[in-house]
N, C-alpha and C positions, 0 to 999 in steps of 0.2 A: 564849037561851043564848049565852054567850061562849066563844070558843076562844082559847086562849093558845098561841102558837108555842113549842115547847120545843126545837126544833133540827131537824137534818136529817142524813141519811146518804146515801151513794151506793150504787146497786145496779145495776151493769152497764147504763149507759145511762139510768138513772132517778135522779131526786132524789127521796128519800123524806122528806117533811116530817112531823114529829111534833108533835102538838097535844094539849093537855090542856083538858078541859072540866070545870067544876064544875057538878054538878046541884043541883037545888032541895033535895036531901037532903044537900047539902054534901059529897057524895062526888066525887073526882075521877075522870073517865074518860079514858083515853088513846086517841087516835086517830092513824091515819097516812093520808096521801094521797100517792100515787105519781104523779110527772109524768115523762113520756117527754121527754128533753132534745132528741132529734132532731126530734120533732113540735113542740116548743116553738119550736125555730129555724125550722122550715118555716112556722109561722104568725106569725112575727115577735114572739114573746113573749120579752121580756127575762128573763134569769135572776133579776133583782131583783123582777120582778113576780110570780114564781111563788108565793111564800108567801101573798100576799094572794089570788090566784086560787085556790089550793088551800084556803084557808080559805072561800072562797065555795062550794066544792064541798060542805064540811061544812054551811055555812048552808042550802044548797038540797036537802040529802038529804030524801027524802020518806018513808023508812021508818025504823022504829026496830027493825029485826030483830036488833039486837045486833051486827051487823057493825061492827068498829071499824077496818077497813082499806078505803080507797076509792081510786079512780083518777081523775085528771083526764083524761078521755077525749078522743079525737081530735075527736069531735063537739062537745064543749064548748069546745075550743080554736078550732074553725072558727067557731062561733057568736061567741065573743069577738072573733076577728079581724075578722069581718064587721061586728059592731056598732061596733068601733074605726074601721073604715074609713068606715062611714056617718056617724059622728060627726065625722071629719075632713072629709068632704065638705061636711057641713052647716056646719061651722065656715068652711070657705072661702067658702060662699055668704053668710055673715053678714058677712064682713069687707068694708069699702069698698075699692075699688081704691086703691092707693098712688099719690100724685101723681108726676108725672115729675121726675126728678132735675134740679135747676137748680143753678147755680154761683152762690153768694152771697159770694165771697171779697172783692169790692171792690178798690180800687186798693192797690198795694204803695207804702208811704211809706219812703224812705230815712231811716236814722237819722243824727243828727248826731254829730260828733266823729271821723269817719274821715278 
């Protein structure tokens, strides 16, 4: 199932993202995912990343209880931040060390006609 971002609203320290999903029966279902902006800042999550991360909350939902409102929890943010840091560390280990800076400017040649 695919979710389409329909917009967002603000609700006292939260950004509430609205999504729509077309079911196999071709009926659209509305969903919302709340994200605490203070927690997002604490875990280094940029505001631009929140829509995709909130869609991930919808993708990972395990029940079909009919609940149409979910929350991007602190635990999920913590896991995301930890995974991001692990990826950064792995990336640093893969990169070869940068060569020392050397000066390759050569000689300065005066121009004629002065």
